[in-house]
Backbone as XML, in Angstrom:
<?xml version="1.0"?>
<chain id="A" units="angstrom">
  <residue number="1" name="GLY">
    <atom name="N" x="-6.120" y="-11.571" z="3.037"/>
    <atom name="CA" x="-6.373" y="-10.403" z="2.240"/>
    <atom name="C" x="-5.237" y="-9.399" z="2.355"/>
  </residue>
  <residue number="2" name="PHE">
    <atom name="N" x="-5.515" y="-8.241" z="1.828"/>
    <atom name="CA" x="-4.498" y="-7.186" z="1.797"/>
    <atom name="C" x="-4.107" y="-6.711" z="3.193"/>
  </residue>
  <residue number="3" name="VAL">
    <atom name="N" x="-5.074" y="-6.687" z="4.105"/>
    <atom name="CA" x="-4.773" y="-6.208" z="5.463"/>
    <atom name="C" x="-3.769" y="-7.143" z="6.138"/>
  </residue>
  <residue number="4" name="GLU">
    <atom name="N" x="-3.998" y="-8.448" z="6.001"/>
    <atom name="CA" x="-3.073" y="-9.407" z="6.588"/>
    <atom name="C" x="-1.689" y="-9.280" z="5.951"/>
  </residue>
  <residue number="5" name="GLN">
    <atom name="N" x="-1.655" y="-9.100" z="4.626"/>
    <atom name="CA" x="-0.378" y="-8.906" z="3.938"/>
    <atom name="C" x="0.345" y="-7.676" z="4.480"/>
  </residue>
  <residue number="6" name="MET">
    <atom name="N" x="-0.418" y="-6.602" z="4.665"/>
    <atom name="CA" x="0.180" y="-5.357" z="5.147"/>
    <atom name="C" x="0.740" y="-5.553" z="6.554"/>
  </residue>
  <residue number="7" name="LEU">
    <atom name="N" x="-0.031" y="-6.188" z="7.423"/>
    <atom name="CA" x="0.444" y="-6.415" z="8.791"/>
    <atom name="C" x="1.693" y="-7.290" z="8.809"/>
  </residue>
  <residue number="8" name="ASP">
    <atom name="N" x="1.684" y="-8.359" z="8.022"/>
    <atom name="CA" x="2.854" y="-9.238" z="7.947"/>
    <atom name="C" x="4.073" y="-8.489" z="7.415"/>
  </residue>
  <residue number="9" name="THR">
    <atom name="N" x="3.855" y="-7.653" z="6.413"/>
    <atom name="CA" x="4.964" y="-6.924" z="5.805"/>
    <atom name="C" x="5.529" y="-5.891" z="6.771"/>
  </residue>
  <residue number="10" name="TYR">
    <atom name="N" x="4.651" y="-5.213" z="7.526"/>
    <atom name="CA" x="5.144" y="-4.267" z="8.536"/>
    <atom name="C" x="5.940" y="-5.003" z="9.613"/>
  </residue>
  <residue number="11" name="GLU">
    <atom name="N" x="5.482" y="-6.193" z="9.978"/>
    <atom name="CA" x="6.216" y="-6.982" z="10.963"/>
    <atom name="C" x="7.606" y="-7.340" z="10.426"/>
  </residue>
  <residue number="12" name="THR">
    <atom name="N" x="7.672" y="-7.686" z="9.159"/>
    <atom name="CA" x="8.958" y="-7.970" z="8.524"/>
    <atom name="C" x="9.848" y="-6.739" z="8.540"/>
  </residue>
  <residue number="13" name="LEU">
    <atom name="N" x="9.257" y="-5.576" z="8.261"/>
    <atom name="CA" x="10.023" y="-4.330" z="8.246"/>
    <atom name="C" x="10.669" y="-4.072" z="9.605"/>
  </residue>
  <residue number="14" name="VAL">
    <atom name="N" x="9.906" y="-4.297" z="10.658"/>
    <atom name="CA" x="10.403" y="-4.039" z="12.010"/>
    <atom name="C" x="11.594" y="-4.939" z="12.342"/>
  </residue>
  <residue number="15" name="THR">
    <atom name="N" x="11.582" y="-6.155" z="11.828"/>
    <atom name="CA" x="12.640" y="-7.106" z="12.180"/>
    <atom name="C" x="13.796" y="-7.125" z="11.180"/>
  </residue>
  <residue number="16" name="THR">
    <atom name="N" x="13.689" y="-6.337" z="10.115"/>
    <atom name="CA" x="14.727" y="-6.320" z="9.085"/>
    <atom name="C" x="15.827" y="-5.335" z="9.463"/>
  </residue>
  <residue number="17" name="ILE">
    <atom name="N" x="17.047" y="-5.805" z="9.434"/>
    <atom name="CA" x="18.186" y="-4.984" z="9.840"/>
    <atom name="C" x="18.913" y="-4.401" z="8.631"/>
  </residue>
  <residue number="18" name="ASN">
    <atom name="N" x="19.120" y="-5.197" z="7.615"/>
    <atom name="CA" x="19.856" y="-4.801" z="6.417"/>
    <atom name="C" x="19.118" y="-3.687" z="5.675"/>
  </residue>
  <residue number="19" name="ASP">
    <atom name="N" x="19.823" y="-2.603" z="5.364"/>
    <atom name="CA" x="19.200" y="-1.453" z="4.695"/>
    <atom name="C" x="18.612" y="-1.808" z="3.340"/>
  </residue>
  <residue number="20" name="ALA">
    <atom name="N" x="19.310" y="-2.618" z="2.562"/>
    <atom name="CA" x="18.804" y="-3.000" z="1.239"/>
    <atom name="C" x="17.509" y="-3.794" z="1.374"/>
  </residue>
  <residue number="21" name="ASP">
    <atom name="N" x="17.457" y="-4.685" z="2.358"/>
    <atom name="CA" x="16.238" y="-5.460" z="2.589"/>
    <atom name="C" x="15.100" y="-4.567" z="3.066"/>
  </residue>
  <residue number="22" name="ARG">
    <atom name="N" x="15.429" y="-3.577" z="3.896"/>
    <atom name="CA" x="14.398" y="-2.646" z="4.383"/>
    <atom name="C" x="13.776" y="-1.887" z="3.215"/>
  </residue>
  <residue number="23" name="ILE">
    <atom name="N" x="14.600" y="-1.494" z="2.260"/>
    <atom name="CA" x="14.090" y="-0.774" z="1.090"/>
    <atom name="C" x="13.133" y="-1.667" z="0.307"/>
  </residue>
  <residue number="24" name="LEU">
    <atom name="N" x="13.501" y="-2.937" z="0.137"/>
    <atom name="CA" x="12.625" y="-3.871" z="-0.572"/>
    <atom name="C" x="11.294" y="-4.052" z="0.154"/>
  </residue>
  <residue number="25" name="VAL">
    <atom name="N" x="11.348" y="-4.177" z="1.468"/>
    <atom name="CA" x="10.125" y="-4.350" z="2.255"/>
    <atom name="C" x="9.267" y="-3.091" z="2.165"/>
  </residue>
  <residue number="26" name="GLN">
    <atom name="N" x="9.887" y="-1.915" z="2.203"/>
    <atom name="CA" x="9.133" y="-0.667" z="2.074"/>
    <atom name="C" x="8.452" y="-0.583" z="0.714"/>
  </residue>
  <residue number="27" name="LYS">
    <atom name="N" x="9.113" y="-1.063" z="-0.325"/>
    <atom name="CA" x="8.503" y="-1.086" z="-1.656"/>
    <atom name="C" x="7.315" y="-2.045" z="-1.683"/>
  </residue>
  <residue number="28" name="GLN">
    <atom name="N" x="7.432" y="-3.172" z="-0.992"/>
    <atom name="CA" x="6.315" y="-4.110" z="-0.899"/>
    <atom name="C" x="5.125" y="-3.450" z="-0.206"/>
  </residue>
  <residue number="29" name="ILE">
    <atom name="N" x="5.404" y="-2.680" z="0.842"/>
    <atom name="CA" x="4.343" y="-1.971" z="1.561"/>
    <atom name="C" x="3.649" y="-0.988" z="0.629"/>
  </residue>
  <residue number="30" name="GLU">
    <atom name="N" x="4.414" y="-0.269" z="-0.173"/>
    <atom name="CA" x="3.831" y="0.683" z="-1.126"/>
    <atom name="C" x="2.936" y="-0.030" z="-2.136"/>
  </residue>
  <residue number="31" name="ILE">
    <atom name="N" x="3.366" y="-1.197" z="-2.606"/>
    <atom name="CA" x="2.572" y="-1.961" z="-3.572"/>
    <atom name="C" x="1.258" y="-2.413" z="-2.944"/>
  </residue>
  <residue number="32" name="ILE">
    <atom name="N" x="1.322" y="-2.952" z="-1.741"/>
    <atom name="CA" x="0.110" y="-3.397" z="-1.057"/>
    <atom name="C" x="-0.816" y="-2.216" z="-0.806"/>
  </residue>
  <residue number="33" name="ASP">
    <atom name="N" x="-0.254" y="-1.086" z="-0.418"/>
    <atom name="CA" x="-1.050" y="0.118" z="-0.174"/>
    <atom name="C" x="-1.805" y="0.537" z="-1.438"/>
  </residue>
  <residue number="34" name="ARG">
    <atom name="N" x="-1.132" y="0.482" z="-2.587"/>
    <atom name="CA" x="-1.793" y="0.825" z="-3.852"/>
    <atom name="C" x="-2.896" y="-0.176" z="-4.185"/>
  </residue>
  <residue number="35" name="GLN">
    <atom name="N" x="-2.660" y="-1.454" z="-3.867"/>
    <atom name="CA" x="-3.683" y="-2.468" z="-4.114"/>
    <atom name="C" x="-4.918" y="-2.211" z="-3.251"/>
  </residue>
  <residue number="36" name="ILE">
    <atom name="N" x="-4.697" y="-1.833" z="-2.008"/>
    <atom name="CA" x="-5.811" y="-1.502" z="-1.115"/>
    <atom name="C" x="-6.564" y="-0.299" z="-1.668"/>
  </residue>
  <residue number="37" name="ASP">
    <atom name="N" x="-5.830" y="0.724" z="-2.090"/>
    <atom name="CA" x="-6.472" y="1.911" z="-2.671"/>
    <atom name="C" x="-7.358" y="1.525" z="-3.845"/>
  </residue>
  <residue number="38" name="ARG">
    <atom name="N" x="-6.835" y="0.692" z="-4.752"/>
    <atom name="CA" x="-7.612" y="0.290" z="-5.934"/>
    <atom name="C" x="-8.880" y="-0.456" z="-5.540"/>
  </residue>
  <residue number="39" name="GLN">
    <atom name="N" x="-8.781" y="-1.294" z="-4.521"/>
    <atom name="CA" x="-9.963" y="-2.022" z="-4.058"/>
    <atom name="C" x="-11.013" y="-1.060" z="-3.505"/>
  </residue>
  <residue number="40" name="VAL">
    <atom name="N" x="-10.573" y="-0.083" z="-2.743"/>
    <atom name="CA" x="-11.498" y="0.907" z="-2.178"/>
    <atom name="C" x="-12.136" y="1.726" z="-3.298"/>
  </residue>
  <residue number="41" name="TYR">
    <atom name="N" x="-11.331" y="2.156" z="-4.265"/>
    <atom name="CA" x="-11.866" y="2.924" z="-5.390"/>
    <atom name="C" x="-12.922" y="2.117" z="-6.130"/>
  </residue>
  <residue number="42" name="SER">
    <atom name="N" x="-12.660" y="0.845" z="-6.323"/>
    <atom name="CA" x="-13.609" y="-0.023" z="-7.011"/>
    <atom name="C" x="-14.873" y="-0.214" z="-6.178"/>
  </residue>
  <residue number="43" name="LEU">
    <atom name="N" x="-14.696" y="-0.417" z="-4.892"/>
    <atom name="CA" x="-15.826" y="-0.623" z="-3.985"/>
    <atom name="C" x="-16.802" y="0.548" z="-4.035"/>
  </residue>
  <residue number="44" name="TYR">
    <atom name="N" x="-16.256" y="1.751" z="-4.117"/>
    <atom name="CA" x="-17.083" y="2.949" z="-4.139"/>
    <atom name="C" x="-17.346" y="3.464" z="-5.549"/>
  </residue>
  <residue number="45" name="SER">
    <atom name="N" x="-16.962" y="2.692" z="-6.553"/>
    <atom name="CA" x="-17.192" y="3.047" z="-7.965"/>
    <atom name="C" x="-16.696" y="4.456" z="-8.287"/>
  </residue>
  <residue number="46" name="LEU">
    <atom name="N" x="-15.505" y="4.772" z="-7.819"/>
    <atom name="CA" x="-14.958" y="6.100" z="-8.056"/>
    <atom name="C" x="-14.509" y="6.236" z="-9.504"/>
  </residue>
  <residue number="47" name="THR">
    <atom name="N" x="-14.689" y="7.411" z="-10.031"/>
    <atom name="CA" x="-14.260" y="7.700" z="-11.396"/>
    <atom name="C" x="-12.781" y="8.085" z="-11.389"/>
  </residue>
  <residue number="48" name="ALA">
    <atom name="N" x="-12.209" y="8.143" z="-12.581"/>
    <atom name="CA" x="-10.811" y="8.567" z="-12.699"/>
    <atom name="C" x="-10.635" y="9.975" z="-12.134"/>
  </residue>
  <residue number="49" name="GLU">
    <atom name="N" x="-11.629" y="10.819" z="-12.357"/>
    <atom name="CA" x="-11.566" y="12.192" z="-11.834"/>
    <atom name="C" x="-11.589" y="12.189" z="-10.300"/>
  </residue>
  <residue number="50" name="ASP">
    <atom name="N" x="-12.449" y="11.359" z="-9.710"/>
    <atom name="CA" x="-12.500" y="11.238" z="-8.249"/>
    <atom name="C" x="-11.139" y="10.812" z="-7.697"/>
  </residue>
  <residue number="51" name="ILE">
    <atom name="N" x="-10.540" y="9.836" z="-8.354"/>
    <atom name="CA" x="-9.258" y="9.303" z="-7.903"/>
    <atom name="C" x="-8.169" y="10.365" z="-8.002"/>
  </residue>
  <residue number="52" name="LYS">
    <atom name="N" x="-8.186" y="11.153" z="-9.065"/>
    <atom name="CA" x="-7.204" y="12.237" z="-9.206"/>
    <atom name="C" x="-7.324" y="13.219" z="-8.047"/>
  </residue>
  <residue number="53" name="ILE">
    <atom name="N" x="-8.548" y="13.541" z="-7.682"/>
    <atom name="CA" x="-8.771" y="14.480" z="-6.575"/>
    <atom name="C" x="-8.241" y="13.886" z="-5.270"/>
  </residue>
  <residue number="54" name="ILE">
    <atom name="N" x="-8.584" y="12.639" z="-5.008"/>
    <atom name="CA" x="-8.156" y="11.983" z="-3.773"/>
    <atom name="C" x="-6.638" y="11.881" z="-3.713"/>
  </residue>
  <residue number="55" name="GLU">
    <atom name="N" x="-6.027" y="11.418" z="-4.780"/>
    <atom name="CA" x="-4.582" y="11.218" z="-4.769"/>
    <atom name="C" x="-3.818" y="12.531" z="-4.833"/>
  </residue>
  <residue number="56" name="GLY">
    <atom name="N" x="-4.448" y="13.573" z="-5.319"/>
    <atom name="CA" x="-3.813" y="14.884" z="-5.341"/>
    <atom name="C" x="-3.706" y="15.495" z="-3.965"/>
  </residue>
  <residue number="57" name="GLU">
    <atom name="N" x="-4.540" y="15.012" z="-3.047"/>
    <atom name="CA" x="-4.555" y="15.548" z="-1.691"/>
    <atom name="C" x="-3.571" y="14.841" z="-0.777"/>
  </residue>
  <residue number="58" name="ARG">
    <atom name="N" x="-2.852" y="13.854" z="-1.280"/>
    <atom name="CA" x="-1.899" y="13.122" z="-0.439"/>
    <atom name="C" x="-0.686" y="13.942" z="-0.171"/>
  </residue>
</chain>
C-alpha cells in the first residue's frame, strides 16, 4: 500500500547522493503523500469544502 511505498521511498531518499536524484525522490514522496491524503478524504467522505479547509491549514 501507500505506507509501504512511502517508507521505501524515504529509504531511497536517505541513500541517494546525487542532488538531481534526490529531487526526483522528493517529488515521488509528494505524490505518494497526495495519494494518501485522497484516500483519507475518501474514507471520511469529506466534501470539497472540507478539503479546502484542511489543506488551507497546511
